C-alpha positions in Angstrom: 0.0 0.0 0.0 1.4 3.4 -0.9 2.7 5.5 2.0 0.4 8.4 1.1 -2.6 6.1 1.2 -1.6 4.7 4.5 -1.2 8.2 5.9 -4.6 9.3 4.6 -6.3 6.2 6.1 -4.6 6.8 9.5 -5.5 10.4 9.5 -9.2 9.6 8.6 -9.4 7.0 11.3 -7.9 9.5 13.8 -10.4 12.1 12.8 -13.3 9.6 13.2 -12.1 8.7 16.7 -11.8 12.4 17.7 -15.3 13.1 16.4 -16.7 10.1 18.3 -15.0 11.3 21.4 -16.4 14.9 20.9 -19.9 13.6 20.3 -20.1 10.7 22.8 -17.8 11.5 25.7 -19.6 13.7 28.3 -18.0 16.8 29.8 -18.4 18.0 33.4 -20.6 20.9 32.1 -24.3 21.8 31.7 -25.9 24.3 29.4 -28.3 27.2 30.2 -30.3 29.2 27.7 -33.3 31.6 27.7 -36.5 29.7 28.6 -40.2 30.5 28.1 -41.5 33.9 29.3 -45.1 33.9 30.4 -47.6 36.7 30.9 -48.9 36.3 34.5 -52.0 38.3 33.3 -52.8 35.9 30.6 -53.1 32.2 29.8 -50.5 29.4 29.2 -51.1 26.0 27.9 -54.8 26.6 27.8 -55.0 27.6 31.5 -55.4 31.0 33.1 -52.1 31.6 34.9 -53.6 33.4 37.9 -57.2 32.4 38.6 -59.0 34.2 41.4 -62.3 33.2 42.9 -64.5 34.6 45.6 -63.4 38.2 45.2 -64.0 40.9 42.5 -61.4 41.0 39.7 -60.7 43.5 37.0 -59.4 43.1 33.4 -55.7 43.9 33.0 -53.9 45.0 29.8 -50.3 44.8 28.9 -47.8 42.3 30.1 -46.3 41.3 33.4 -44.1 38.5 32.2 -42.2 36.1 34.4 -39.0 34.7 32.8 -37.3 31.4 33.0 -34.0 29.7 32.1 -33.9 26.4 30.3 -31.2 24.0 31.7 -30.0 20.6 30.7 -31.2 17.8 33.0 -29.5 16.7 36.2 -28.6 13.3 34.6 -27.2 14.7 31.4 -23.7 16.1 30.8 -23.2 17.9 27.5 -20.6 16.6 25.1 -17.5 18.5 23.8 -19.3 19.7 20.6 -22.2 21.0 22.6 -19.8 22.7 25.0 -18.0 24.5 22.2 -21.2 25.6 20.6 -22.6 26.9 23.9 -19.4 28.9 24.5 -19.7 30.5 21.1 -23.4 31.4 21.3 -24.2 34.7 22.9 -27.6 33.5 24.3 -26.3 30.3 25.9 -24.1 29.8 29.0 -22.0 26.8 29.7 -21.5 26.2 33.5 -20.0 23.4 35.6 -22.6 20.7 36.1 -22.1 20.7 39.9 -23.0 24.4 39.9 -26.6 23.5 39.0 -26.8 20.1 40.5 -24.7 19.3 43.7 -22.9 16.0 43.7 -25.1 13.1 44.6 -28.3 14.8 43.7 -30.5 12.7 41.4 -32.8 14.1 38.7 -35.8 13.2 40.8 -34.4 15.1 43.8 -33.7 18.1 41.7 -37.2 18.1 40.3 -38.7 17.7 43.8 -36.6 20.6 45.1 -37.6 22.9 42.2 -41.3 21.9 42.7 -41.1 22.7 46.4 -39.4 26.1 45.8 -42.0 26.9 43.2 -44.9 26.1 45.5 -43.4 28.2 48.3 -42.8 31.1 45.9 -46.5 31.0 44.9 -47.6 31.0 48.6 -45.3 34.0 49.4 -46.5 35.8 46.3 -50.1 35.5 47.4 -49.2 36.7 50.9 -47.1 39.7 49.7 -49.8 40.7 47.2 -52.6 40.7 49.7 -50.5 42.6 52.3 -49.8 45.2 49.6 -53.6 45.6 49.2 -54.1 45.6 53.0 -56.2 42.4 52.8 -55.8 40.3 56.0 -54.1 36.9 55.8 -54.0 34.6 58.7 -51.1 32.2 59.4 -50.2 29.3 61.7 -47.2 27.2 62.5 -47.4 23.6 61.2 -45.2 20.5 61.0 -44.0 20.9 57.4 -42.0 17.6 57.4 -41.1 14.7 59.7 -37.6 13.2 59.5 -37.7 9.5 58.8 -36.4 7.7 61.9 -36.4 10.9 63.9 -37.7 11.2 67.5 -41.1 12.7 66.3 -41.8 10.0 63.8 -45.2 8.4 64.6 -46.1 11.1 67.1 -46.2 14.2 64.9 -47.3 14.3 61.3 -47.0 16.7 58.4 -49.8 19.2 58.5 -50.3 19.1 62.3 -50.7 22.7 63.7 -48.2 23.6 66.5 -49.9 25.8 69.0 -47.1 25.8 71.7 -43.9 24.1 72.8 -43.5 23.6 76.5 -46.5 25.8 77.1 -44.9 28.7 75.1 -47.1 29.8 72.2 -45.4 29.9 68.8 -46.4 32.2 65.9 -43.2 31.8 63.8 -41.6 28.6 62.5 -38.1 29.3 63.9 -39.6 29.6 67.4 -40.2 25.9 67.5 -36.5 25.1 67.1 -35.6 27.8 69.7 -37.8 26.2 72.3 -36.5 22.6 71.5 -32.9 23.6 71.7 -33.4 25.0 75.2 -33.2 21.3 76.2 -30.3 19.0 76.3 -30.4 15.8 74.2 -32.4 13.1 76.0 -34.7 15.6 77.8 -38.4 15.7 77.1 -40.3 18.4 75.2 -44.0 18.9 75.2 -45.8 19.9 71.9 -49.4 21.3 72.0 -50.8 20.5 68.6 -54.0 20.3 66.6 -54.1 17.3 64.2 -54.1 18.2 60.5 -57.5 16.6 60.0 -59.0 18.9 62.7 -57.1 22.1 61.7 -60.1 23.7 59.9 -62.6 23.0 62.7 -63.7 26.1 64.7 -63.1 24.4 68.1 -60.5 21.7 67.3 -59.1 19.7 70.3 -55.6 20.5 71.4 -53.4 17.5 72.2 -50.3 17.6 74.4 -47.6 15.2 73.2 -44.3 14.5 74.9 -41.2 13.7 72.8 -37.8 12.8 74.0 -35.2 14.9 72.2 -32.1 13.4 70.5 -28.7 14.8 69.7 -28.3 16.4 66.3 -26.2 14.4 63.9 -25.2 17.3 61.5 -22.0 19.3 61.6 -21.5 21.8 64.4 -22.2 21.7 68.1 -24.5 19.0 69.4 -28.0 20.2 70.2 -31.4 18.8 71.0 -33.7 17.9 68.1 -36.9 16.1 67.6 -36.7 15.5 63.8 -39.2 17.8 62.3 -39.2 20.8 60.0 -41.6 23.6 61.1 -43.2 25.8 58.5 -45.9 28.5 58.1 -49.3 27.7 56.5 -51.4 30.7 55.4 -55.2 30.9 55.2 -56.4 33.2 52.4 -59.9 34.9 52.4 -60.5 33.8 48.9 -59.0 31.4 46.3 -55.9 32.3 44.3 -54.8 29.5 41.9 -51.5 29.8 40.0 -51.3 27.3 37.2 -48.0 27.0 35.3 -46.8 23.6 34.2 -43.2 22.6 33.7 -41.8 25.5 35.7 -39.8 25.2 38.9 -37.8 27.3 41.4 -38.6 30.4 43.3 -37.7 33.2 40.8 -41.2 34.0 39.6 -42.4 35.2 43.0 -42.3 38.9 42.4 -44.1 38.7 39.0 -46.8 36.5 40.4 -47.4 39.0 43.2 -47.7 41.8 40.7 -50.1 39.8 38.6 -52.3 39.1 41.6 -52.3 42.8 42.6 -53.2 43.8 39.0 -56.1 41.5 38.8 -57.5 42.6 42.2 -57.4 46.3 41.4 -59.1 48.5 38.8 -57.1 49.7 35.9 -53.8 48.4 34.6 -50.5 48.4 36.5 -48.5 48.5 33.2 -50.7 51.0 31.3 -50.7 48.5 28.5 -46.9 48.3 28.2 -44.8 45.2 28.0 -43.0 44.7 31.4 -41.1 41.5 32.3 -39.1 40.7 35.3 -37.8 38.2 37.8 -37.0 37.9 41.5 -37.9 35.8 44.6 -40.2 37.3 47.1 -40.9 36.7 50.8 -44.1 37.2 52.8 -43.1 40.8 53.6 -42.5 41.7 49.9 -38.7 41.7 49.9 -37.4 40.9 46.4 -34.4 38.5 46.3 -31.8 37.7 43.6 -31.9 34.8 41.1 -29.6 33.0 38.8 -29.3 33.3 35.0 -30.2 37.0 34.9 -28.5 37.7 31.6 -30.4 34.9 29.9 -33.7 36.1 31.3 -33.2 39.6 29.9 -32.4 38.1 26.5 -35.5 35.9 26.6 -37.7 38.9 27.7 -36.4 41.2 25.0 -36.8 38.6 22.3 -40.5 38.4 23.2 -40.9 42.2 23.0 -40.4 43.4 26.6 -39.6 47.1 27.0 -38.9 47.1 30.7 -37.3 44.5 33.0 -37.9 44.6 36.8 -34.5 43.5 38.1 -33.6 42.5 41.7 -31.2 45.0 43.1 -28.6 42.3 43.8 -28.7 41.2 40.2 -28.4 44.7 38.7 -24.7 44.9 38.3 -24.5 41.6 36.4 -27.6 42.4 34.2 -26.2 45.8 33.3 -23.0 44.4 31.8 -24.9 42.9 28.9 -28.3 44.6 28.5 -30.2 43.7 25.3 -30.7 46.7 23.1 -34.1 48.4 23.6 -34.6 46.9 27.1 -34.7 49.2 30.2 -33.5 47.6 33.4 -35.4 48.8 36.5 -33.9 48.2 39.9 -36.2 46.9 42.6 -35.7 45.8 46.2 -39.3 45.3 47.4 -42.8 44.9 46.0 -43.4 48.5 46.9 -40.4 49.5 44.6 -41.9 47.4 41.8 -45.3 49.1 42.3 -43.7 52.6 42.2 -41.8 51.7 39.1 -44.9 50.5 37.3 -46.6 53.8 38.2 -43.8 55.6 36.4 -43.9 53.2 33.5 -47.6 53.6 32.9 -47.4 57.4 33.2 -44.5 57.6 30.7 -42.1 59.0 33.4 -39.2 56.7 32.3 -36.5 59.2 33.6 -37.7 58.6 37.2 -37.1 54.9 37.0 -34.2 53.6 39.2 -31.8 52.1 36.7 -29.2 49.3 37.0 -25.6 50.2 36.5 -22.6 48.0 35.8 
């Protein structure tokens, strides 16, 4: 066989091997890209995103769009070709897989965590919106979860209402741990509870249950624990259903809250303009930072957004690469967002607090 032919065959085989490696061998990276952006005032997948019953609602115009980031799955690592393409594209971002999914976390665990965060964000959005409108919301401390094999297993159950610990009334979730940790491991603690099945009854019986504490097994100083996670359950004066399939995480909280406020008040918060945004929200209306801000601004602008409500802690990053034609508006609280929308609908753009790099 001629030497030139041998060299050509060897080169071709080497190229094929390299291509196979590039296409088949996974890298330690994942890919992020702009995801769907949904108008909280409208419909998605045939369902009304925010559906309110038992209270007067009003038609709203314009857009209050929540934004998302699309990411590769927890059980998938992109290959070398995908990595290179992602690094070259402006609207994609390649990150270390462990940044999105901690080592040992399965796809099912990641989905469950995102679903729980999404549910909590909806609950906080409802509370913040109703507080903004001065509509009373009642709350109570509950057993949010019971640790399998923990001291409370079989005695306390998820959904039980915690009225007091050792005779001290509790109104906040962290007060439960404060009372328990006053004990030493092995000492007894008394919970006054109403069973979940009786929680909605006007005069539900209160039970006193004694649990022997155990020593914590996590890092840090040993402390007394009973093996539960306390949480807050809110009771709303009317129904507010948020329906949005295939979305997880807490980052839509602020936009859900604004959508609820808009539907419960006459007129339009946006004045008919296209406003998008992102940010977590807590029960008191504080707006928190999120991940993937630059991808969310790209996705919003591609859909036609003119203004983007940006968490203050994300402002510097977002301002480094702002899509042309999109105005970034800095917000720290729901009140800030409401004030910004007042300026937007009146055309007073110069008054808007801007993000700076």
